[in-house]
C-alpha positions in Angstrom: 54.4 -59.2 67.7 50.8 -60.3 67.5 49.1 -60.5 64.1 46.5 -57.8 63.5 42.9 -59.0 63.9 40.9 -58.4 60.8 38.0 -56.0 61.1 34.6 -57.7 61.4 32.6 -57.7 58.2 30.3 -54.7 57.9 28.3 -52.8 55.2 30.3 -49.8 56.3 33.0 -51.0 54.0 30.9 -51.9 51.0 32.7 -50.5 47.9 30.3 -48.8 45.5 32.3 -50.3 42.7 30.7 -53.6 43.3 27.7 -52.3 41.3 30.0 -52.7 38.3 29.5 -56.5 38.7 25.8 -55.9 37.7 27.0 -53.9 34.8 29.5 -56.6 33.6 27.1 -59.4 34.2 24.2 -57.6 32.6 26.1 -56.6 29.5 27.2 -60.2 29.0 23.7 -61.3 29.1 22.8 -58.6 26.6 25.7 -59.6 24.3 24.8 -63.4 24.5 21.2 -62.4 23.6 22.3 -60.3 20.6 24.5 -63.2 19.3 21.5 -65.5 19.5 22.7 -67.5 22.6 19.5 -67.0 24.5 19.9 -70.2 26.5 23.2 -68.9 28.0 21.9 -65.3 28.4 19.0 -66.2 30.6 20.9 -67.6 33.6 23.5 -64.9 33.3 20.7 -62.3 33.4 19.2 -64.0 36.4 22.6 -63.6 38.1 22.7 -59.9 37.3 19.2 -59.4 38.8 20.3 -61.3 41.9 23.5 -59.2 42.2 21.5 -56.0 41.9 18.9 -56.9 44.5 21.6 -58.0 47.0 23.9 -55.0 46.5 21.0 -52.6 46.7 19.9 -54.0 50.0 23.5 -53.8 51.3 24.1 -50.3 50.0 20.8 -49.0 51.4 21.8 -50.5 54.8 25.1 -48.6 54.5 23.3 -45.3 53.8 21.0 -45.8 56.7 23.4 -47.1 59.3 26.7 -45.5 58.3 25.8 -42.2 56.4 29.3 -40.8 57.2 30.9 -43.8 55.5 28.8 -43.1 52.4 29.8 -39.5 52.5 33.4 -40.5 52.8 33.1 -42.4 49.4 31.9 -39.2 47.8 35.0 -37.4 49.2 37.3 -40.0 47.9 39.0 -39.2 44.6 38.5 -42.7 43.2 35.5 -44.1 45.0 33.4 -41.0 44.2 33.8 -41.9 40.5 32.3 -45.3 41.2 29.0 -44.0 42.5 27.4 -43.7 39.1 27.8 -47.4 38.6 24.5 -47.9 40.6 22.3 -46.0 38.1 24.3 -47.3 35.2 23.5 -50.9 36.4 19.8 -50.1 36.3 20.0 -49.0 32.7 22.1 -52.0 31.7 19.5 -54.3 33.3 16.9 -52.4 31.5 18.6 -53.1 28.1 19.1 -56.7 28.9 15.4 -57.0 29.9 14.3 -55.7 26.6 16.7 -58.0 24.7 15.4 -61.3 26.3 12.2 -63.3 26.0 11.0 -62.8 29.6 7.2 -62.7 29.4 4.7 -60.0 29.9 6.4 -58.5 33.0 9.5 -57.7 31.0 8.2 -54.4 29.4 7.1 -52.8 32.7 10.2 -53.8 34.5 12.5 -52.5 31.7 10.5 -49.3 31.4 10.6 -48.8 35.1 14.4 -49.4 35.3 14.9 -46.9 32.6 12.7 -44.2 34.2 14.3 -44.8 37.6 17.9 -44.8 36.2 17.7 -41.8 34.0 17.2 -39.1 36.7 19.6 -40.9 39.0 22.3 -40.8 36.3 21.9 -37.0 36.0 21.8 -36.4 39.7 24.6 -38.7 40.8 26.9 -37.8 37.9 26.3 -34.1 38.6 26.9 -34.5 42.3 30.2 -36.4 41.8 31.6 -33.8 39.4 30.4 -31.0 41.6 31.8 -32.4 44.7 35.2 -33.4 43.3 35.6 -30.0 41.6 34.7 -27.9 44.7 35.9 -30.1 47.5 39.1 -31.8 46.2 42.0 -30.4 44.3 43.3 -33.2 42.2 46.5 -32.9 40.2 46.5 -34.2 36.7 48.6 -37.2 38.0 45.4 -38.4 39.7 43.5 -38.7 36.4 42.4 -42.2 35.7 40.0 -44.2 33.5 37.4 -43.9 36.3 36.8 -40.4 35.1 35.2 -41.9 32.0 32.3 -43.3 34.2 30.2 -40.1 34.3 30.2 -39.8 30.4 29.4 -43.6 30.1 26.4 -43.2 32.4 25.0 -40.3 30.3 25.5 -42.2 27.0 23.4 -45.1 28.2 20.3 -42.9 28.4 19.9 -42.2 24.7 20.7 -45.8 23.9 18.1 -47.2 26.3 15.6 -44.4 25.5 15.8 -45.0 21.7 15.2 -48.7 22.1 12.2 -48.3 24.6 10.7 -45.2 22.9 8.1 -47.0 20.9 6.8 -49.0 23.9 5.8 -45.8 25.7 2.4 -44.0 25.1 2.5 -41.7 22.1 2.0 -38.7 24.2 5.3 -39.4 26.0 7.5 -40.2 23.0 8.6 -36.8 21.9 9.6 -35.6 25.2 11.4 -38.8 26.1 13.2 -38.6 22.9 14.2 -35.0 23.5 15.4 -35.7 27.1 17.5 -38.7 25.8 19.1 -36.4 23.2 20.2 -34.0 26.0 22.1 -36.9 27.7 23.8 -37.7 24.4 25.3 -34.2 24.5 26.3 -34.6 28.1 28.1 -37.9 27.6 29.8 -36.8 24.3 31.3 -33.6 25.6 32.2 -35.0 29.0 34.1 -37.8 27.2 35.9 -35.2 25.0 36.9 -33.3 28.1 38.2 -36.4 30.0 40.1 -38.0 27.2 42.9 -35.4 26.8 43.3 -35.3 30.6 43.8 -39.0 30.9 46.2 -39.1 27.8 48.2 -36.3 29.4 48.5 -38.3 32.6 49.6 -41.3 30.6 52.2 -39.4 28.7 53.5 -37.1 31.4 53.6 -39.2 34.6 55.0 -42.6 33.7 53.7 -46.1 34.1 50.3 -46.6 35.8 50.4 -48.6 39.0 49.0 -52.1 38.5 45.8 -51.5 40.5 44.9 -48.8 38.1 45.1 -51.1 35.1 41.4 -52.2 34.9 40.4 -48.5 34.8 42.3 -48.1 31.4 39.8 -50.5 29.9 37.0 -48.2 30.9 37.9 -46.0 27.9 36.4 -48.7 25.7 32.9 -48.1 27.1 32.3 -44.5 25.8 33.7 -45.5 22.4 31.3 -48.4 22.1 28.4 -46.3 23.4 29.3 -43.4 21.1 28.6 -45.9 18.2 25.4 -47.3 19.7 23.8 -44.5 21.6 23.2 -42.0 18.7 22.3 -44.9 16.5 19.5 -46.3 18.7 18.4 -42.8 19.6 18.0 -41.9 15.9 16.3 -45.2 15.3 13.8 -44.5 18.0 13.1 -41.1 16.7 12.6 -42.4 13.2 10.2 -45.1 14.3 8.2 -42.6 16.3 8.1 -40.4 13.2 10.1 -37.6 14.8 13.0 -37.5 12.3 13.6 -38.7 8.7 14.8 -42.3 8.5 17.7 -41.3 6.2 19.6 -40.1 9.2 19.6 -43.7 10.6 20.9 -45.2 7.4 23.9 -42.8 7.3 25.0 -43.5 10.9 27.0 -46.8 10.5 29.6 -45.0 8.3 30.1 -42.3 11.0 30.0 -45.1 13.7 32.7 -47.1 12.0 35.1 -44.1 12.3 34.3 -43.8 16.0 34.7 -47.6 16.4 38.3 -47.3 15.0 39.3 -45.5 18.2 37.9 -48.4 20.2 40.0 -50.9 18.3 43.2 -48.8 19.1 42.2 -48.5 22.7 41.5 -52.2 23.1 45.0 -53.1 21.7 46.6 -50.5 23.9 44.7 -51.8 27.0 45.7 -55.4 26.3 49.3 -54.4 25.8 49.3 -52.8 29.2 47.7 -55.9 30.8 50.2 -58.3 29.2 53.0 -55.9 30.3 51.8 -56.3 33.9 51.0 -60.0 33.9 54.3 -61.0 32.3 56.5 -59.0 34.7 56.7 -60.7 38.1 57.4 -57.5 40.0 54.3 -55.9 38.7 52.1 -59.0 38.7 52.8 -59.3 42.5 51.2 -55.9 42.9 48.2 -56.7 40.9 45.7 -57.6 43.6 42.0 -58.2 43.1 39.6 -55.3 43.8 36.0 -54.7 42.7 37.5 -52.3 40.2 38.5 -55.3 38.2 35.0 -55.3 36.8 36.3 -52.4 34.7 37.7 -55.2 32.5 34.2 -56.5 31.6 31.5 -53.9 30.9 33.6 -51.7 28.6 34.6 -54.7 26.6 30.9 -55.7 26.4 29.9 -52.3 25.1 32.6 -52.5 22.4 31.6 -56.0 21.5 28.0 -55.0 21.0 29.1 -52.0 18.8 31.2 -54.3 16.8 28.3 -56.7 16.2 26.0 -53.9 15.2 28.4 -52.5 12.7 29.1 -55.9 11.3 25.4 -56.5 10.6 24.8 -53.0 9.2 27.8 -53.0 6.9 27.6 -56.8 6.1 31.3 -57.1 7.0 32.8 -60.5 7.5 35.8 -58.9 9.0 33.9 -57.2 11.7 31.6 -60.2 12.1 34.5 -62.5 12.9 36.0 -59.9 15.2 32.7 -59.6 17.1 32.7 -63.3 17.8 36.3 -63.1 18.9 35.4 -60.3 21.3 32.5 -62.2 22.7 34.9 -65.1 23.5 37.3 -62.6 25.2 34.4 -61.0 27.1 33.4 -64.4 28.4 37.0 -65.2 29.5 37.3 -61.8 31.3 33.9 -62.3 33.0 34.8 -65.8 34.2 38.2 -64.5 35.5 36.7 -61.6 37.4 33.7 -63.6 38.6 36.0 -66.2 40.1 37.8 -63.7 42.3 34.6 -61.9 43.1 33.1 -65.1 44.5 36.3 -65.7 46.6 36.0 -62.2 48.0 32.3 -62.6 49.0 32.8 -66.2 50.2 35.2 -64.9 52.9 33.3 -61.7 53.3 36.4 -59.9 52.3 34.2 -57.7 50.3 32.7 -56.3 53.5 36.1 -55.6 55.2 38.3 -52.6 54.8 40.9 -52.9 52.0 44.4 -54.0 53.0 46.5 -51.1 54.0 43.7 -48.8 54.9 
């Protein structure tokens, strides 16, 4: 029997989950900057910009040349959840741009990424939930951590909006703050809706297949952002004179309670990962896919939340843990980046997945 000839590389097969590589690389640059490691953050940020430019070009080519393939992504129960990673990547780059000393062009770039990403987050997230809920009939067994991605996308808006608010003209600030607050509600309640569905799937349908494991880590992202997003949104409102500053001072106490869920979720996710890697039969099924970037961005969001709480509460315990999480973030990034470069070096990223 002759071996099957691999399909020729084509943008038709570009997985939208690759935009999570921009998210993961961008959040690493942001975290390194927040920890004062600017010399390391700058080249990582440059990589994130390079990835974004390349992936945008490839994805636009897919939309123009193979619109039916792009529509098929929307109709897929898992790939559809990855579509918001594109606008999320824009906001992550906006945040990283603000955190780094990049010169006079940084402010208009960061503001532009925020203003472009915000409506796209609303439109893409709404389209995904509408399409899945009206075109697909998914059993609870199909629930995965990918369902957290729409809430994550919404929570990034108040975080970025609060940080950029004072840089916009005074006449814009109140309305931008109000719009950012609306997204805070969207992200919070979508997270509260998704969490019980995912836990029900974990409790009621047995062990997750190995390829779903990176998606468990995505649960860290909304927790980290639920610490940071209200905080930065309140700070922005206080700096603009829209709300009393006392609300900001009280937030770290509330944020600490939210953060506790993230610590539990991180321990649970790491246990599942070790359980897979230490069992040869499960490790053999654990093949690389762009969804592995789900290991990186959520951990970055939780690391940033830990550092912010450590500084606000002057906690040596949280401070030491933040540095440990930064090290773990770097290890995960290097691990996933190695396999990503291998995939792109052989253009496997532009071929259909095995078994399709």
